[in-house]
C-alpha positions, 0 to 999 in steps of 0.5 A: 206718567211719561212726560210730554214734550214741553212738561218739564217736571221742574221748569224752575231747572238750570236754563238750556246751555248754563255750565254747572258752577264746577265747570265754573271754577276750575275755567277761572281757576285754569285760567288764574293758573295760566294768567300767571305764568304767561311769561313761562308758558311763552318760553315754553312755545319758544323754546319749543319754536326752536327746538322742534317747529314741528311740535310746535305748529300742532301744540298751537294749533290744537291751541288754536282749535281750543281758544279761537273759534271755527271758521265756517263756508258759506257759500251763495247759489242762484234762486233755482240753487247753481252756483252762481258765474261770475260777470265780466264788467269792462270799464271804458278806458277813459278818453284822451284830452285832446291837444289844444294845438291841432 
């Protein structure tokens, strides 16, 4: 008998999005290695920056893609789905006080 949607053979199984134990162990190990090698890592990046700026930018770009959240773009539209038109707001210039001597 096939499984029906919403009917799980193991309802107490791993929750959606849960990381398996091996992945957790590998991530922890990698974090510990990076932490212990932090000074060497900085020195290597600095050496790369001086010797090959192009390669340095590529490495930093790849690292940032791995460790920084991806930026998303949002567009604001009107109720009709069309792009909003810019509005110019013109503020009056303050009046200069009249001289009492006049």
